[in-house]
N, C-alpha and C positions, 0 to 999 in steps of 0.2 A: 504494500500500500504506500502511496505517496504521503510523506510526512511534511511536505512543504506546502503550507496553507496559502491561500490566496489573499487573505486580508490581515490587516494589523488587528491586534486585540483591541486597540483604541477604536477602530472603525466599528467593530462588533458592539463594543460598549456604547458608542454613540447611537447606533441603531436601537439598542435596548433602552437607552435613556429616552430617546425620542418616542418610542412606543409606550413607555411608562407614562410619559407626560400626556400623550394622546388619550390614554386610558385612565387618566387621573390617579395614577398609582405612585407611591413613594419608592424611590430607589436610592440606595446609599452606595458608597464606595465599596464597602465589604460585600454588599449584595451583588453589585455589578461584576466584581471580580470573580465571585463564585459562579455567576451566570455565564460569563465568557468561558470559564473553565469547563462548565457543563456543555456549552456549545461546542467546544473543541472535542470533548469526549464523545458526546452523542453524535457529532458530525461523522465519526467513523462508521458506525452502523447505519445511520440514516442517510447520509449524503455520499458515503464511500470516499470521504476525503478529510484531510486536516483542514478545517475552515480557517484557522489562524496560523500565520507564519511565525509569530513571535514565540519565544520560549516562556514557559511557566517555571516558577521556582517554588520550592517547598519552604514557605515561611511559616511562622508559628501559628497563624490563623488560617492556614491552608494554602492551596496553590495561588500564586500571584503572578500576574504579568506586570513587570515593573513599570513600563511606560504608562499603562492605564492607571496603576496605583498613583504614580507621581502626578498625573494630570488632575486627579480628583481628590487627592489627599487633603486639600484645604477644606473640604466639606466635613471631614471627620465622620461622625455618625449621623450627620444631618442629611436631608434630602439633597441630591444633586440637582441644581437649579437649571443648568443648561448643558447640552453636549459640548464637547471640546471645540467644535468648529474647525478642526484640523484635518478632517477626513472626508471632505465633500465628494471628491472623485470616487473614493472607495464606496461611500454610501450610495452614490448613484449606480455603481456597478452592482452592489448588493440588491438594490431595488429593481434592477433589470432582470433578476432571476427569480421567478415566482416560487420555485421550490426552496430557495434559500430564505425568502420572506416567510413562507409557510413554516419552515423549520424554526426560524428565529422567533416567530410569533408564539410558537409553543414554548420555547425557552423563556420568553418574556413573562409567561404565567408564573414563573418562579419569583417574580417581584412580590407576589402575595405571601411568600414564605419568609419567615423570620431569617435574616442572614446568618444567625448563629445555628439555626437548624441546617441550613445549606452547608455551613462550615463543618458541622458534625458529619454530614454525608461525605464530605471530601476526606474525612479522617477515618473512615471505616476500615476494618481489617482487610488487608490485601490491596488497599487503594494505592494509586501511584504516589500520592503524598506520603503514605506510611512507608513505602518502599524506597524513599529518597531521603538521603541525609539532609537535615535541616539546613536551609539556605543554599542548597545546591539546585542545579537545573534538573527538572523532572524530564526524564528521557521520553520523547514523544512516542516511542514504541510501547513503553509501559502504559501510557494513556490509551493508546489504540487497543492494545491487548485487553486491558481491564474493561473498557466499555464494550468491546465486541463480545467478551465473555459474559458480562453481567447485564447486557442490554435487556434481556427478558425480565430480569428481576425489577428493573426500573419501570418497565412497562406496566407491571402489576401494582407498583407503589402508588 
């Protein structure tokens, strides 16, 4: 499988933030970081691709894509008010693929879940986060294998 994704984590985050605003939902930095990680993981079984080209790292609160974290860290645990505004061309490309919009709209439903519950999901036994030394890069193959293997479990949850 190709582990080189098409989009930056920030572009996927911007899409999810826009969608949350359209749906009048709250979205925090912690929440969006977990949502883009799940987009990466579920992208393997659902889209047959790595959606995100950026690396994720095993930080204390779960997988983090550092550029996205840095962009929205000023919000702390508050609602992110606006997308970054730095990914317009990527957003236009995302929006030109109906299957990617449909997929990301499903991921956007995670905005209804407490970010700490999402974090706990990333810390489950056998997860890519658990199998990576703290503050190191999570191997994209670990993400792919885990979500391909456990996809049915998440479909039932």
